C-alpha positions as CSV (number, residue, x, y, z in Angstrom):
1,X,27.5,8.4,-60.4
2,X,25.0,11.2,-61.0
3,X,22.3,9.2,-59.1
4,X,24.5,9.2,-56.0
5,X,25.1,12.9,-56.2
6,X,21.4,13.5,-56.6
7,X,20.6,11.4,-53.6
8,X,23.3,13.2,-51.6
9,X,21.8,16.6,-52.5
10,X,18.3,15.4,-51.5
11,X,19.6,14.1,-48.2
12,X,21.6,17.3,-47.5
13,X,18.5,19.3,-48.3
14,X,16.4,17.4,-45.8
15,X,19.1,17.6,-43.2
16,X,19.4,21.3,-43.7
17,X,15.6,21.9,-43.5
18,X,15.2,19.7,-40.4
19,X,16.5,22.2,-37.8
20,X,14.5,25.1,-39.4
21,X,11.3,23.0,-39.4
22,X,12.0,22.0,-35.8
23,X,12.4,25.7,-34.7
24,X,9.3,26.7,-36.6
25,X,7.1,23.9,-35.1
26,X,8.5,24.6,-31.6
27,X,7.9,28.3,-31.9
28,X,4.3,27.9,-33.1
29,X,3.6,25.3,-30.4
30,X,5.1,27.6,-27.8
31,X,3.0,30.6,-28.9
32,X,-0.2,28.5,-29.0
33,X,0.4,26.7,-25.7
34,X,-1.2,28.5,-22.8
35,X,1.1,29.0,-19.8
36,X,4.3,28.2,-21.7
37,X,7.1,30.7,-21.1
38,X,10.2,30.0,-23.3
39,X,12.4,32.0,-20.9
40,X,11.5,29.8,-17.9
41,X,10.8,26.5,-19.5
42,X,12.9,24.3,-21.9
43,X,11.5,23.3,-25.3
44,X,11.1,19.7,-24.1
45,X,8.4,21.0,-21.7
46,X,6.2,21.2,-24.9
47,X,6.2,17.4,-25.0
48,X,4.0,17.3,-21.9
49,X,0.2,17.4,-21.9
50,X,-2.4,16.4,-24.4
51,X,-0.7,17.9,-27.4
52,X,2.8,16.7,-26.4
53,X,2.8,14.2,-29.3
54,X,3.4,17.2,-31.6
55,X,6.7,18.0,-29.9
56,X,7.6,14.4,-29.6
57,X,7.2,13.9,-33.3
58,X,9.1,17.2,-33.8
59,X,12.1,15.7,-31.9
60,X,11.9,12.5,-33.8
61,X,11.9,14.3,-37.2
62,X,14.8,16.5,-36.1
63,X,16.8,13.4,-35.1
64,X,16.0,11.7,-38.4
65,X,17.0,14.7,-40.5
66,X,20.3,15.0,-38.6
67,X,21.1,11.4,-39.3
68,X,21.0,12.2,-43.0
69,X,24.1,14.3,-42.7
């Protein structure tokens, strides 16, 4: 029984950290990306270009973390 509670706590911790990590990565990528304006462009625009894989991975990790709820 305690093992299940420990696993639940780990999963909820990961699920809680996922959106924060997503926001942090998207913010840093938006600051570093030349020509990106967060007012005019959506976050998904960061998935375009040669470093688009970073935002693609960011989306995938967010989805995975939310599935743990």
